[in-house]
N, C-alpha and C positions, 0 to 999 in steps of 0.2 A: 504494500500500500504506500502510495506517495500522497502526502498531505501538503498543500500549499496554501498558506494563509495570506490575506492581503496585508500590505505594509502597515496599515493602521490598526491591525488586529492585536489586541493586548490581552486576550484571554489566557489565563493560566490553566494548568491541569490538562486533562484529556480533552483536546479540542473536538474529537469525533463524538465523544459522549455529550459535549455541550451542543454540538450541531443537532444530534438526535433528540436531545431534551427540549431544545428551543424551536424545533420544527414541527409543523402540524400538517402541511400540505406538500405532497410530493407529486410532481408531474413526471410520468415515466415515458420517456421518448423511446418508441419502438415496442411498446407494450402490445403483446399478441393475445388474442382470445383463445389460442390453443393452449390447453392445460399442460401440454408436454414441454412448452417453451420455458426457458429459465426466467424470462421477463414476467411471465404469468405467475410462476411459483413465488418469485421474490415479491411482486406486487400484492399477491394474495396474502402472503405472510405479513407484510407491512400494514395492509388494510386490517387484518385481524389484530394487529398490535395497536390499533387506534389511529393510524394516520389516514388522512384523506388522500386517496389516490386519484389522480387525473390522468387517464390514458391519452397519449399523444401518438397517433398513428393515422395517416391519411387513408389507410385501407380498412379501418375499423369504424363502427358506429357506436358500439358500446362494449366495454370490457369490465368484468367484475361488477356489473350493475351500475357502472358510471359511464356517462356520455363521453365519447372519445372526440378529440379535437385533431384536426389535420396538422396544426402548427402551435407552438407555444404561444405565439401572439394572439391566437384565437381564444385563449382561456380567459374567461371574464372575471377572474378573482386572483388575488395575490398567491404566488407560489414561493415556498421556502426552498425546496430542493428540486433541482432538475436532475433526474436519475437517467443516465444514458445507456441504452442497450443498442448501440450502433457500432459499426466498425470504426477503428481509430481514425482512419482517413476521412470519415464523415462527421467528425465531432466539431470541426470549426464553425460551420453554420449553426449548429446547436448552441455553441458557446455564444455566438453573436445574438441569438434569440434569447438566451438566458439573461444576457446583459440587458437587452431591450425590455424585457418584462420585469427587470429589477429583482430577479431571484437572488437569494442569499448564498446558495451553494450550487456548484456544478459538480456532480458526482458521476464518475465514469466507472462502470462495473468492471469485474475481473477481466484482465487481458486488454483493457482499453486504456490507451495513453495517447496524448497529443500535446506536445510541448507548446506549439503555437496557440492552441485553444486555451491551454492552462495559463500561459502568460497573459494573454488578452483578458481572460476572465478575472484573474488575480489583480491585474492592473486596474480593472473596473470596480474592484472592491469585493469580489466574490471569493469565498473560500472554495478551494478546488481539491477534490479527492480523485486520484487516479488508481486504477487497477485494484479495486476493492469492492466486495459485495456488500451492499447496504444491509441485507438480511443477516449476513454473517457478523458484521460489525455490531448490529443491534443485538443479536443473540449473545454475543461476547460480553455485552455491557448490561444485560438484564439483571 
């Protein structure tokens, strides 16, 4: 796991635990309605842990009982964490959208890293987590 905090970040202790504790709404980019997909399992777990899940996938209309949106910019409410289930090379536009909607955290799932997206999001004031599973990190801190 790589954690990148914005320069103005002064939080002490476990920054990931603080992110999890202070977040309520998670937009899951690439969330699939197929129960066998990792995105579905992770989002389902997070939903059962009390987080509001907002699916972001132009090919879905509803996932886990929630209306799906084609883009982050289409979501009509504030988002705390943008959780990314996309290939590393596809993360830059997601980071731009996360910045545009004023999300607090850009979270890239296991195996996903993008230095340019990370630096741009961090420079815009977002905390960034790369190569880590949100579900695993939540379970580790329960």
